[in-house]
C-alpha positions in Angstrom: -23.8 -5.4 20.3 -22.7 -2.0 21.5 -19.0 -1.3 20.9 -16.5 1.7 20.9 -13.7 3.3 18.9 -11.4 4.7 21.6 -8.5 6.8 20.4 -5.2 7.3 21.9 -6.2 10.7 23.1 -9.0 9.2 25.2 -11.9 10.3 23.1 -14.4 7.6 22.3 -17.1 7.0 19.6 -20.0 4.7 20.2 -21.3 2.2 17.4 -22.3 -1.3 16.8 -20.4 -4.6 16.2 -21.6 -8.1 15.2 -20.4 -11.0 17.0 -17.8 -11.4 19.8 -14.3 -9.7 19.3 -11.4 -9.3 21.6 -10.1 -5.9 21.9 -8.4 -4.8 18.6 -5.5 -2.3 18.9 -4.1 -0.4 15.8 -3.3 2.7 14.0 -6.5 4.6 13.0 -6.5 6.0 9.5 -9.2 7.2 7.0 -9.7 6.2 3.3 -11.4 8.5 1.0 -12.6 6.3 -1.9 -16.3 5.6 -2.5 -15.4 2.0 -3.5 -12.7 -0.3 -3.0 -13.4 -1.6 0.6 -12.6 -5.2 -0.5 -9.3 -4.3 -1.7 -8.7 -2.4 1.3 -9.3 -5.2 3.8 -7.1 -7.4 1.8 -4.2 -5.1 1.0 -1.0 -5.9 2.8 -0.3 -2.0 3.1 -3.1 -1.7 5.5 -1.6 -4.3 8.0 -2.2 -3.3 11.6 -4.4 -0.4 10.7 -8.1 0.4 11.6 -9.6 2.0 8.6 -12.3 4.7 8.7 -14.2 4.9 5.6 -15.2 8.5 4.7 -18.0 7.5 2.3 -21.2 7.0 4.4 -22.5 3.9 3.0 -20.0 0.8 2.7 -20.8 -2.7 1.5 -23.5 -2.0 -1.1 -22.1 -4.0 -3.8 -21.0 -6.9 -1.5 -17.7 -9.2 -1.7 -16.8 -11.1 -4.8 -14.3 -13.8 -5.4 -11.9 -11.7 -7.8 -10.8 -8.6 -6.1 -8.8 -9.8 -3.0 -5.5 -8.3 -3.2 -3.9 -11.1 -0.8 -4.8 -14.5 0.2 -5.5 -13.3 3.8 -7.1 -10.6 5.5 -4.9 -7.6 6.4 -6.5 -4.7 7.9 -7.1 -4.7 11.7 -10.5 -3.4 11.7 -13.0 -1.5 9.4 -15.1 1.5 10.8 -18.0 2.8 8.7 -21.0 5.0 9.2 -23.4 2.7 7.7 -22.9 -0.8 6.6 -25.2 -2.3 3.7 -26.7 -5.8 5.1 -26.5 -7.0 1.6 -24.3 -6.8 -1.6 -26.4 -5.5 -4.6 -24.2 -6.8 -7.5 -24.6 -9.7 -9.9 -21.0 -11.0 -8.8 -21.4 -10.6 -5.2 -20.9 -13.8 -3.4 -21.3 -12.5 0.3 -21.9 -9.4 2.2 -19.3 -7.3 3.8 -20.3 -8.2 7.4 -20.2 -12.0 6.5 -16.6 -11.4 4.9 -15.4 -9.7 8.0 -16.9 -12.3 10.2 -15.2 -15.2 8.5 -11.7 -13.2 8.5 -12.2 -12.3 12.3 -12.0 -8.6 11.4 -14.2 -6.3 13.5 -16.8 -4.2 11.5 -17.8 -1.2 13.4 -20.8 0.7 12.2 -22.8 3.5 13.3 -19.8 5.7 13.9 -19.8 9.4 13.3 -17.0 8.9 10.8 -17.0 12.6 9.9 -16.1 13.5 13.5 -13.4 10.7 13.6 -11.8 11.9 10.4 -11.6 15.4 11.8 -9.8 14.3 14.7 -7.2 12.4 12.5 -6.7 15.4 10.3 -6.2 17.7 13.3 -4.0 15.4 15.4 -2.7 12.9 12.8 -2.9 8.9 12.5 -2.8 7.6 16.0 -3.3 4.6 18.2 -7.1 3.4 18.6 -8.7 0.4 19.9 -12.0 -1.2 19.0 -13.6 -2.5 22.3 -16.9 -3.5 23.9 -15.4 -2.4 27.4 -14.0 1.3 27.0 -13.4 1.5 30.8 -10.7 -1.3 30.7 -8.2 -0.4 27.9 -4.7 0.6 28.0 -2.2 1.8 25.2 0.9 1.0 27.3 1.7 -2.3 25.6 0.8 -1.3 22.0 3.7 -0.5 19.7 3.2 2.3 17.1 3.0 1.3 13.6 6.2 3.0 12.8 8.2 1.0 15.2 6.7 -2.4 14.2 8.3 -4.9 11.7 5.3 -5.7 9.6 6.9 -6.5 6.2 7.9 -10.0 7.6 4.2 -10.5 8.5 2.7 -10.0 5.1 5.7 -11.0 2.7 6.0 -14.3 1.1 8.5 -17.1 2.2 8.8 -19.0 -0.9 10.0 -18.2 -4.5 7.1 -18.4 -7.0 7.3 -18.2 -10.8 4.4 -17.6 -13.2 4.8 -17.6 -17.0 7.4 -18.9 -19.4 7.8 -16.0 -22.2 8.3 -12.4 -22.4 10.6 -10.1 -20.3 11.4 -11.9 -16.9 10.6 -9.5 -13.9 11.5 -10.3 -10.3 9.0 -8.9 -8.0 10.6 -8.3 -4.6 8.0 -8.8 -2.3 7.4 -6.4 0.8 3.6 -7.2 0.8 2.8 -6.9 -2.7 -0.7 -6.4 -4.2 -2.2 -9.2 -6.4 -3.2 -6.5 -8.9 0.4 -5.4 -9.3 1.2 -9.1 -10.2 -1.7 -9.3 -12.4 -0.6 -6.2 -14.3 2.8 -7.6 -15.2 1.1 -10.8 -16.3 -1.2 -8.8 -18.5 1.7 -7.0 -20.0 3.2 -10.5 -21.2 5.9 -10.7 -18.5 7.2 -13.8 -16.7 7.0 -13.1 -13.1 9.1 -14.6 -10.4 8.0 -13.4 -6.8 10.9 -13.5 -4.2 11.1 -12.8 -0.3 12.2 -9.3 0.4 15.3 -10.6 2.2 16.5 -12.7 -0.9 20.1 -11.9 -1.5 21.5 -10.2 -4.7 23.3 -13.3 -5.8 20.2 -15.4 -5.5 18.1 -12.9 -7.4 20.8 -12.6 -10.2 20.9 -16.5 -10.5 17.2 -16.0 -11.7 18.4 -14.0 -14.6 15.9 -11.3 -14.6 15.4 -8.7 -17.2 14.0 -6.2 -14.6 13.2 -5.9 -10.9 10.2 -4.5 -9.3 10.4 -3.6 -5.7 6.6 -3.8 -4.1 4.5 -2.0 -1.8 4.1 -2.9 1.6 3.3 -1.8 5.2 5.0 0.3 7.6 8.1 2.5 8.2 10.5 2.0 5.4 13.4 2.8 7.6 12.6 -0.7 9.1 14.0 -2.1 6.1 17.4 -0.5 6.5 19.3 -3.8 6.4 18.4 -4.6 3.0 19.0 -1.3 1.4 22.5 -2.4 0.1 20.7 -5.2 -1.8 18.1 -2.8 -3.2 20.8 -0.4 -4.4 22.7 -3.1 -6.0 19.8 -4.6 -7.8 19.0 -1.0 -9.0 22.4 -0.5 -10.2 22.3 -3.8 -12.3 19.0 -4.0 -13.6 16.0 -1.8 -14.9 14.0 -1.1 -11.6 10.5 0.0 -10.7 9.6 0.9 -7.2 5.8 1.2 -6.0 4.9 2.8 -2.8 7.1 1.3 -0.1 9.3 0.2 -3.1 9.7 3.7 -4.1 10.8 4.8 -0.4 13.3 2.1 -0.3 14.8 3.0 -3.6 15.2 6.6 -2.4 16.8 5.5 0.8 19.1 3.0 -0.8 20.5 5.9 -3.1 21.0 8.5 0.1 17.6 10.4 0.3 15.5 10.4 3.4 11.9 9.8 4.4 9.3 11.1 6.9 5.7 10.5 8.0 2.9 12.7 6.8 0.3 13.8 9.5 -2.5 11.7 8.2 -1.2 10.1 4.9 -2.8 9.6 1.5 -5.6 6.7 1.3 -8.0 6.9 -1.5 -8.5 6.3 -5.1 -8.8 10.2 -6.1 -5.3 11.6 -5.4 -4.1 14.2 -8.2 -0.7 13.8 -9.2 1.2 15.9 -11.5 3.8 14.7 -14.1 6.4 17.7 -13.7 7.8 16.9 -17.3 4.5 16.8 -19.2 2.2 18.7 -16.9 -0.3 15.9 -17.3 -2.4 15.3 -14.2 -3.1 11.5 -12.9 -5.9 10.7 -10.7 -4.3 8.0 -8.5 -5.0 5.4 -6.1 -2.7 5.7 -3.0 -2.3 4.0 0.5 0.7 5.3 2.4 2.0 7.3 5.5 5.7 7.8 4.5 7.0 10.0 1.8 10.4 11.0 0.5 11.7 14.3 1.6 12.3 16.3 -1.1 15.4 18.5 0.2 17.1 15.1 0.7 17.3 14.4 -3.0 19.9 17.0 -3.4 22.9 14.5 -2.8 21.4 11.9 -5.1 21.1 11.3 -8.8 17.2 11.3 -8.7 15.0 13.8 -10.4 11.5 14.4 -9.3 9.0 13.0 -11.8 5.6 13.2 -10.0 4.1 15.6 -7.1 1.1 15.5 -5.4 -1.0 18.4 -6.2 -2.8 18.6 -2.9 0.3 19.1 -0.6 3.3 19.0 -3.0 4.8 15.9 -1.7 6.8 13.9 -3.9 5.0 11.1 -5.9 7.9 9.7 -8.2 11.3 9.7 -9.1 13.6 9.0 -12.1 17.3 8.3 -11.9 19.6 10.5 -13.9 21.7 7.7 -15.3 20.2 4.4 -14.5 16.9 2.9 -15.8 15.2 3.3 -12.6 11.7 4.8 -11.8 9.7 5.1 -8.7 6.0 5.9 -8.1 4.4 6.5 -4.6 1.0 5.9 -6.1 -0.4 2.5 -7.4 -0.1 2.5 -11.2 -2.1 -0.6 -11.4 -5.0 1.6 -10.1 -6.8 -1.0 -8.3 -9.2 0.3 -7.1 -9.4 3.6 -8.9 -9.0 4.8 -12.7 -6.4 3.3 -14.9 -4.8 6.3 -16.6 -1.5 5.9 -14.7 -1.1 2.3 -15.6 1.3 3.4 -18.6 3.9 3.2 -15.8 4.0 -0.5 -16.3 4.6 -0.1 -20.1 7.3 2.5 -19.5 9.1 -0.1 -17.2 8.7 -2.7 -20.0 10.1 -0.4 -22.5 13.1 0.1 -20.4 13.8 -3.4 -20.2 13.5 -3.8 -24.0 15.5 -0.3 -24.7 18.4 -0.7 -26.8 19.5 3.1 -26.3 20.3 2.3 -22.7 21.9 -1.2 -23.0 24.5 -2.1 -20.5 26.0 -5.4 -19.2 23.5 -6.3 -16.5 24.8 -8.7 -13.9 
């Protein structure tokens, strides 16, 4: 069936879509990875977004049962140049098209993705709609992503604990990826996942050895009511913030955030460790960044920077065992060289040299 991607600017791109779909509005963004489409469609950080894939052929290794980042589909829509009708991989259980159909996610193919990405790079992430009737759309009732409260739509509502031995890490869930949870389990941790609005007292009652603030969708400033709890936890336990968690820790200690024109989304973002001068190739998915000039009034030092645009990619507190990264150290999808971040977090928990009376 003929369908269209219509941008907020009024420009439209023609393609094909399988099945019947209602008009789907979202923020159109682009993803530069050659692989990882299964993780993208299930990553809570993509909630409400129409994802344009820059690689020309998507779906060629199909969909398997292992690489979902959450239990429900998250992306609002998938936009590709060409969609492979079959999955040519021994673990593939279904095609990308069939998975999208089951999840009721529109898969728009035959689109000039190079032209769409060029518009996004020029004008920034913007509102868009996937529709079969481009003459009958309106953005008047669509709320921009930065004004939506998306975390409550993807975060858990229950406390869940896995494991019995090892360091006890409380994972504060703003929309965590399954691979982050898995990385902690692989490191031998006992992990308790709690809702993002859990109080300091309730988390303290779990007797954690460390706290991890997860990734998640949307504008970090929409989480402002919870920043005092974020700060108090970081002042009392070794803490690691990933992606949205990184931004929330920065905000909680007095820094500021801003939105990039078109964000970082892909498995090939080069990041420099400013101390060791080592470069990591990282997996990323975010629109917002910490403003470097706002760190002057905090006790955070810059630990990582993006080589492409110089934006902040990680922080370390001068006095507290608190570290943050804008990228995904579990690197799923992507290379695994930055997985050492988890080991450093576990080392902080075990460290005798920075021992203090944690509440």
